[in-house]
C-alpha positions as CSV (number, residue, x, y, z in Angstrom):
1,M,0.0,0.0,0.0
2,S,1.4,3.3,-1.1
3,L,0.9,6.3,1.1
4,Q,2.7,8.8,-1.2
5,R,1.1,12.0,-2.6
6,D,1.2,12.8,-6.2
7,S,4.3,15.0,-6.4
8,R,2.6,17.3,-8.9
9,Q,0.4,18.6,-6.0
10,A,3.4,19.6,-3.8
11,R,5.8,21.6,-6.0
12,L,7.9,24.1,-4.1
13,Q,7.5,27.7,-5.1
14,V,10.8,29.5,-4.1
15,G,11.1,33.0,-3.4
16,P,14.1,35.1,-2.0
17,L,14.0,36.4,1.5
18,Q,16.8,38.4,3.2
19,G,18.5,36.2,5.6
20,G,16.4,33.0,4.8
21,Y,14.1,31.4,2.2
22,S,10.4,31.4,1.7
23,T,8.1,29.1,-0.3
24,I,4.3,28.2,-0.6
25,W,3.1,24.6,-0.2
26,P,-0.3,23.4,-1.3
27,V,-1.0,20.9,1.4
28,P,-4.3,19.2,2.0
29,D,-4.8,17.4,5.3
30,M,-2.6,19.6,7.5
31,D,-3.6,21.7,10.5
32,L,-0.7,23.4,12.3
33,G,-2.5,23.8,15.6
34,Q,-3.4,20.1,15.7
35,I,0.3,19.1,14.9
36,A,1.6,21.4,17.5
37,S,-0.7,20.1,20.3
38,S,-0.5,16.4,19.2
39,G,2.2,15.4,21.7
40,Q,4.7,14.3,19.1
41,C,7.0,17.5,19.0
42,F,7.9,19.9,21.8
43,R,9.6,22.8,19.9
44,M,6.7,23.9,17.7
45,E,5.0,26.9,19.2
46,E,2.6,29.4,18.3
47,R,4.5,32.9,17.9
48,R,1.3,34.7,17.1
49,P,-2.3,33.6,16.0
50,G,-1.8,31.1,13.2
51,L,2.0,31.6,12.8
52,Y,4.1,28.7,14.3
53,S,7.8,28.6,14.9
54,V,9.6,25.3,14.7
55,I,13.1,24.3,15.9
56,A,14.3,20.9,14.6
57,G,17.9,20.0,15.7
58,D,19.7,23.3,14.8
59,R,17.3,24.6,12.2
60,Y,14.6,27.2,12.5
61,A,11.5,27.9,10.4
62,E,8.2,29.6,10.7
63,I,4.9,28.4,9.0
64,E,1.5,29.7,8.6
65,E,-1.6,28.9,6.5
66,T,-2.1,31.4,3.7
67,A,-5.2,32.8,2.2
68,G,-5.4,30.8,-1.2
69,E,-8.1,30.8,-3.7
70,T,-10.3,28.2,-2.0
71,A,-8.4,28.3,1.4
72,K,-9.4,31.8,2.7
73,M,-9.4,30.4,6.1
74,T,-8.6,32.8,8.8
75,G,-10.0,30.9,11.8
76,R,-12.3,28.0,11.1
77,A,-14.0,29.2,7.8
78,G,-14.2,26.4,5.2
79,I,-14.4,23.7,7.8
80,R,-17.4,21.4,7.8
81,A,-19.5,21.9,10.9
82,G,-19.3,19.3,13.5
83,T,-16.5,17.3,11.9
84,G,-13.4,19.4,11.9
85,M,-12.9,18.3,8.2
86,P,-12.5,20.7,5.3
87,E,-15.8,21.5,3.2
88,K,-16.2,19.4,0.2
89,G,-14.2,20.9,-2.6
90,V,-12.0,22.8,-0.3
91,S,-8.7,21.1,-0.7
92,A,-6.3,23.8,-1.8
93,R,-5.0,24.7,1.5
94,S,-1.7,26.5,1.3
95,F,1.0,27.1,3.8
96,K,3.9,29.7,3.7
97,I,7.1,28.6,5.2
98,T,10.1,30.8,5.9
99,C,13.3,29.3,7.1
100,S,17.0,30.0,8.0
101,G,19.4,28.2,5.8
102,G,22.9,28.1,4.3
103,P,23.9,28.7,0.6
104,D,21.7,25.9,-0.8
105,R,18.1,27.0,-0.8
106,Q,16.8,23.8,-2.2
107,E,18.5,21.8,0.7
108,A,17.2,24.1,3.3
109,L,13.5,24.1,2.0
110,G,13.8,20.4,1.2
111,F,14.7,19.7,4.8
112,W,11.4,21.2,6.0
113,R,9.4,19.4,3.1
114,H,10.7,16.2,4.5
115,Y,10.2,17.3,8.1
116,F,6.5,17.9,7.5
117,D,6.3,14.6,5.4
118,L,4.6,16.2,2.5
119,E,5.0,13.2,0.3
120,T,2.4,11.1,2.4
121,D,-1.1,11.2,1.2
122,H,-3.3,11.4,4.4
123,G,-6.4,11.4,2.3
124,R,-5.6,7.8,1.1
125,I,-5.1,6.7,4.8
126,K,-8.4,8.1,6.0
127,A,-10.0,6.5,3.0
128,L,-8.9,3.0,4.3
129,I,-11.3,3.4,7.3
130,P,-14.6,1.5,6.8
131,E,-17.9,3.3,7.3
132,E,-18.9,0.8,10.0
133,D,-16.0,1.8,12.2
134,T,-17.7,4.9,13.4
135,Y,-15.1,5.3,16.3
136,L,-12.1,5.6,14.0
137,T,-14.0,7.6,11.5
138,Q,-14.8,10.2,14.1
139,A,-11.3,10.1,15.5
140,A,-9.9,10.7,12.0
141,R,-12.3,13.5,11.5
142,T,-11.4,15.2,14.7
143,G,-7.6,14.8,14.1
144,W,-7.7,15.2,10.4
145,G,-4.9,17.8,10.1
146,I,-2.2,15.8,12.1
147,R,0.8,14.6,10.1
148,I,3.5,12.5,11.5
149,L,6.7,14.7,11.6
150,R,10.2,13.3,10.6
151,Q,12.1,14.4,13.6
152,D,15.7,14.4,14.6
153,L,16.5,11.0,16.1
154,W,18.6,12.0,19.1
155,E,16.2,14.9,19.9
156,T,13.2,12.5,19.8
157,I,15.0,10.0,22.1
158,V,15.7,12.6,24.6
159,T,12.4,14.5,24.5
160,F,10.5,11.2,24.9
161,I,12.5,10.2,27.9
162,I,11.5,13.5,29.4
163,S,8.0,12.9,28.5
164,Q,7.5,9.8,30.8
165,Q,5.0,10.6,33.6
166,N,4.9,14.2,32.4
167,N,2.5,16.6,30.8
168,I,3.1,18.6,27.6
169,P,3.5,22.2,29.1
170,R,6.0,20.8,31.6
171,I,7.9,18.8,28.8
172,R,8.1,22.0,26.6
173,R,9.6,23.8,29.7
174,C,12.1,21.1,30.3
175,V,13.2,20.9,26.7
176,R,13.6,24.8,26.5
177,L,15.7,24.9,29.6
178,L,17.8,21.9,28.4
179,C,18.5,23.7,25.1
180,E,19.2,27.0,26.7
181,R,21.7,25.5,29.0
182,Y,23.5,23.1,26.7
183,G,22.5,23.9,23.2
184,R,24.6,26.0,20.7
185,E,23.3,29.5,20.0
186,E,22.2,30.1,16.4
187,V,20.7,33.1,14.8
188,D,17.4,32.9,12.8
189,F,16.5,34.9,9.6
190,R,15.1,37.7,11.9
191,G,18.5,38.0,13.6
192,E,17.1,36.6,16.8
193,I,19.0,33.9,18.8
194,Y,17.6,30.5,19.4
195,H,19.2,27.4,20.7
196,A,19.9,24.1,18.9
197,F,19.1,20.9,20.6
198,P,22.2,19.6,22.5
199,G,23.9,16.5,21.0
200,P,25.1,13.4,22.8
201,Q,28.5,15.0,23.4
202,E,27.0,18.2,25.1
203,L,24.8,16.0,27.3
204,A,27.3,13.3,28.1
205,G,29.5,15.8,29.8
206,A,26.8,17.4,31.8
207,D,26.6,17.1,35.6
208,L,23.5,15.7,37.2
209,E,22.7,18.9,39.1
210,G,22.8,21.0,36.0
211,L,20.5,18.5,34.2
212,K,18.1,18.5,37.3
213,G,18.1,22.2,37.1
214,C,16.3,21.9,33.8
215,G,13.4,20.3,35.6
216,L,14.4,16.7,34.6
217,G,14.3,15.1,38.1
218,Y,15.0,11.4,38.0
219,R,15.1,11.5,34.2
220,A,18.5,13.4,34.4
221,R,20.3,10.2,35.1
222,Y,18.7,8.5,32.2
223,I,19.5,11.1,29.8
224,R,23.2,11.5,30.8
225,K,23.7,7.7,30.8
226,S,22.0,7.5,27.2
227,A,24.1,10.4,26.0
228,R,27.3,8.7,27.2
229,M,26.4,5.5,25.5
230,A,25.8,7.4,22.2
231,A,28.9,9.6,22.5
232,E,31.2,6.6,23.2
233,G,29.8,4.5,20.4
234,R,28.1,1.9,22.7
235,F,24.7,2.8,21.2
236,P,24.4,2.6,17.4
237,L,22.8,6.0,16.9
238,E,23.9,6.4,13.3
239,E,22.8,3.0,12.3
240,L,19.3,3.1,13.6
241,P,17.8,4.7,10.4
242,S,18.8,1.8,8.3
243,M,17.2,-0.8,10.7
244,S,13.9,-2.4,10.6
245,H,11.1,-1.4,13.0
246,E,11.6,-4.2,15.4
247,E,15.5,-4.1,15.2
248,A,15.4,-0.3,16.0
249,K,13.0,-0.9,18.8
250,A,15.1,-3.6,20.4
251,E,18.2,-1.2,20.2
252,L,16.4,1.6,21.7
253,M,15.2,-0.3,24.6
254,E,18.9,-0.9,25.4
255,L,19.1,2.7,26.5
256,C,18.5,3.7,30.2
257,G,14.9,4.9,30.7
258,V,13.6,3.6,27.3
259,G,10.8,1.1,27.6
260,V,8.3,-0.1,25.0
261,K,6.2,3.0,24.7
262,V,9.2,5.3,24.3
263,A,10.9,3.1,21.9
264,E,7.7,3.0,19.7
265,C,7.4,6.8,19.9
266,V,10.9,7.1,18.6
267,C,10.3,4.6,15.8
268,L,7.1,6.5,14.8
269,F,8.2,10.2,15.2
270,A,11.9,10.0,14.3
271,L,12.5,6.8,12.2
272,H,9.2,7.1,10.5
273,H,8.2,3.5,10.9
274,T,4.5,4.2,10.5
275,D,3.5,0.9,11.6
276,A,4.8,1.6,15.1
277,F,1.8,1.9,17.5
278,P,2.7,3.5,20.8
279,V,0.3,2.4,23.6
280,D,-0.2,4.8,26.6
281,T,-3.2,4.9,28.9
282,H,-5.3,6.8,26.4
283,I,-4.7,4.3,23.6
284,A,-5.0,1.5,26.1
285,Q,-8.4,2.6,27.2
286,A,-9.6,3.2,23.6
287,L,-8.5,-0.2,22.5
288,K,-10.2,-1.9,25.4
289,A,-13.5,0.0,24.7
290,H,-13.6,-0.1,20.8
291,Y,-11.3,-3.0,19.8
292,P,-11.6,-5.6,22.5
293,D,-10.5,-8.3,19.9
294,G,-7.5,-6.2,18.9
295,F,-6.8,-3.3,16.6
296,P,-7.0,-4.5,12.8
297,F,-3.3,-3.9,12.1
298,E,-3.5,-6.4,9.2
299,R,-6.0,-3.9,7.5
300,Y,-4.0,-0.8,7.9
301,G,-0.4,-1.9,7.8
302,P,2.0,1.0,7.5
303,A,-0.9,3.4,8.3
304,S,-1.5,2.1,11.8
305,G,0.8,4.6,13.5
306,I,-0.8,7.4,11.8
307,L,-4.2,6.2,12.9
308,Q,-3.0,5.9,16.4
309,Q,-2.3,9.6,16.4
310,Y,-5.8,10.3,15.4
311,I,-7.0,8.2,18.2
312,F,-4.6,9.8,20.7
313,F,-5.6,13.3,19.8
314,Y,-9.3,12.4,19.8
315,E,-9.1,10.8,23.3
316,V,-7.1,13.6,24.8
317,N,-9.3,16.4,23.4
318,K,-12.5,14.5,24.5
319,K,-11.2,14.1,28.1
320,Q,-10.3,17.8,28.1
321,G,-13.8,18.7,27.0
322,A,-12.5,20.3,23.8
323,I,-14.7,18.2,21.6
């Protein structure tokens, strides 16, 4: 089963920008607010209404939805009432991204195109859901704009170690403090300073008190030990992207503080094994209530992890009274 989009629908339109690069992407099935609050990334924040900044590793970008011919959506205009899905015929959603970059503009913009996984056709994924599965249909309608980001592997390992027994606002704060204390200073296209995510070498040499000062608590020891394993070559960080899902999962679970759920999150959100299916309390409760005989992985195959995100987003928002 191919999850790829028709590349003709996603051509880059490149324009010059002082200190950076800018482009317009036509992208159906993407909602920046949903992605930012989906719990898969912790350095994507709303800079002003509708405009989101993203730091990935040592790169910086800003992205917002633009007013296109059929996507004049300031707020929720063009969204079908009660579903969260675009109106029929409203598919030309466009997004403007502006990023810092080096001398190669195609490389700089291509990095973000890859990061937001614009090649995957999420419409095809939703079409796999049978009408009789009313629960998953509603979950997909609620989280229709979520995309699985292709995040930096090391950053994802550390942030999901931090995520254990934690909430999203506190995780964001911990990650921000960690980057400010140990990350390299960079300058964005506005001339403003931001901090790259610290690599294994920076964190391997950190003292525990300094790490705990970032709000990490008992996780400080896990992160330093994992960083030392990676920095000293005792963990195959560079080899993981070429491994299968199960091979990568097994290697990840050799790290201190990484269990099955965190390993599956890293496989899904960094290695893009979209058959990975992290199970936390929200997912466990949903599976028990709606799939007592087991989730139909054989039907969805490599789309299973993407559907898992729709379920997670739906359950969290339902419990918070947002839907």
